[in-house]
C-alpha positions as CSV (number, residue, x, y, z in Angstrom):
1,M,89.5,119.7,121.6
2,A,88.1,122.5,124.3
3,I,85.7,124.9,122.9
4,Q,84.9,127.7,124.2
5,L,81.3,129.3,123.5
6,T,80.0,132.1,124.8
7,A,76.6,133.1,123.0
8,V,73.7,132.6,125.4
9,P,70.6,131.5,123.0
10,A,67.6,133.9,122.9
11,P,64.7,133.0,124.9
12,G,62.6,130.5,123.4
13,S,65.4,129.7,121.0
14,I,66.7,125.8,120.8
15,D,70.3,125.8,121.0
16,L,71.6,123.3,118.1
17,S,75.3,123.3,119.2
18,V,76.9,119.8,119.5
19,N,80.0,121.3,121.3
20,S,78.1,123.1,123.8
21,K,76.1,122.4,127.0
22,S,74.3,125.1,129.2
23,D,74.0,125.5,132.8
24,V,71.0,126.5,134.8
25,S,71.7,129.8,134.0
26,G,71.3,129.3,130.3
27,R,75.3,130.6,130.0
28,T,77.4,128.0,127.5
29,Q,79.9,125.8,129.0
30,E,83.5,124.7,127.8
31,V,82.9,121.2,126.5
32,S,86.2,118.7,125.7
33,M,85.6,116.4,123.2
34,A,87.5,113.5,122.5
35,K,90.1,112.5,119.8
36,G,88.9,109.7,117.6
37,Y,91.4,107.5,115.5
38,W,91.5,105.0,113.0
39,V,94.0,102.1,113.6
40,S,94.9,99.6,111.0
41,V,97.0,96.3,111.2
42,Y,98.2,94.9,108.3
43,P,99.0,91.3,109.1
44,A,99.2,89.9,106.0
45,I,100.2,91.8,102.4
46,S,99.7,89.6,99.3
47,D,99.8,92.2,96.6
48,P,101.5,95.6,97.5
49,E,100.7,97.1,93.9
50,R,97.3,97.1,94.5
51,L,97.3,98.0,98.3
52,A,99.2,101.5,96.4
53,A,96.2,101.7,94.6
54,Y,93.8,101.8,97.7
55,D,96.5,104.5,99.3
56,K,96.3,106.7,96.4
57,L,92.4,106.8,96.7
58,A,92.6,106.9,100.7
59,G,95.0,109.6,101.2
60,P,92.9,112.3,100.1
61,A,89.5,111.1,101.3
62,V,91.1,110.6,104.5
63,R,92.4,114.4,104.3
64,A,88.9,115.9,103.3
65,G,87.5,114.4,106.6
66,G,89.8,116.1,108.5
67,G,92.6,113.0,109.4
68,R,96.2,113.3,109.9
69,V,98.3,110.6,109.2
70,L,100.5,110.2,112.5
71,S,102.6,107.2,111.8
72,R,102.7,104.1,108.8
73,I,105.0,101.9,109.7
74,P,107.4,100.5,108.1
75,S,107.1,102.7,104.9
76,R,109.0,106.3,105.4
77,G,111.8,105.3,107.4
78,G,109.6,104.7,110.5
79,R,111.2,102.2,113.2
80,V,109.0,99.4,114.6
81,V,110.0,97.3,117.8
82,A,107.5,94.4,118.1
83,H,106.7,92.7,121.2
84,E,104.5,89.7,122.6
85,A,102.8,89.0,119.7
86,G,103.5,91.9,117.7
87,I,104.1,91.8,114.1
88,T,106.6,94.1,112.3
89,Q,104.0,94.7,109.0
90,R,102.6,97.4,107.8
91,V,100.6,100.0,111.0
92,V,99.0,103.2,110.1
93,L,97.3,105.4,112.6
94,I,95.0,108.4,111.6
95,E,94.1,111.3,113.9
96,F,90.7,113.0,113.7
97,D,89.3,116.0,116.0
98,S,86.7,113.5,117.2
99,F,85.4,110.0,117.0
100,E,82.0,111.2,115.4
101,Q,84.5,113.2,112.7
102,A,86.6,109.9,112.5
103,V,83.3,107.3,111.9
104,A,82.0,110.0,109.2
105,A,85.2,109.9,107.3
106,Y,85.2,106.3,106.9
107,E,81.6,106.4,105.9
108,S,81.9,108.9,103.2
109,E,81.6,108.3,99.9
110,A,85.1,109.2,98.8
111,Y,86.6,106.5,101.4
112,Q,84.0,104.0,100.5
113,K,85.2,104.4,96.9
114,A,89.1,103.9,98.1
115,L,87.9,100.8,100.0
116,V,86.3,98.9,97.0
117,A,90.1,99.5,95.5
118,L,91.4,97.4,98.7
119,P,92.8,94.1,97.3
120,D,91.3,90.9,98.7
121,G,94.8,89.4,98.9
122,V,95.3,92.2,102.2
123,E,94.5,91.2,105.5
124,R,93.8,94.0,107.5
125,D,92.5,94.8,111.0
126,F,90.6,98.3,111.1
127,R,89.5,99.9,114.4
128,I,88.0,103.1,115.1
129,I,88.4,104.3,118.8
130,E,87.8,107.2,120.9
131,G,90.9,108.9,122.4
132,I,91.0,109.8,126.1
133,D,90.6,113.8,126.4
């Protein structure tokens, strides 16, 4: 995501913009931020009904944090072909506008409440990763 800021800070003021960078003339330059992603792989799910309870809480928390579900396999008719040590169990990919936004969404109160509902019988490999511009 590229953000173009054109305002020049007043003399003596501090530029607190997160997504900007000033050059030596004080002009603001365009800065590109890499997206953030949640990647979840579920090698074992022993209680799909309780996982559905987690989903009901996690979905709104993710959306409130700015997340967009890009893929949820194998549900919703999605297809998967597993190679190497790949598995065909549930895989979820969620995109955020920045890595920082992805971390903040995970740490949010709403998502932490959803995690409490995640059943003990669910084995999950969860990662937050930074995308490449």
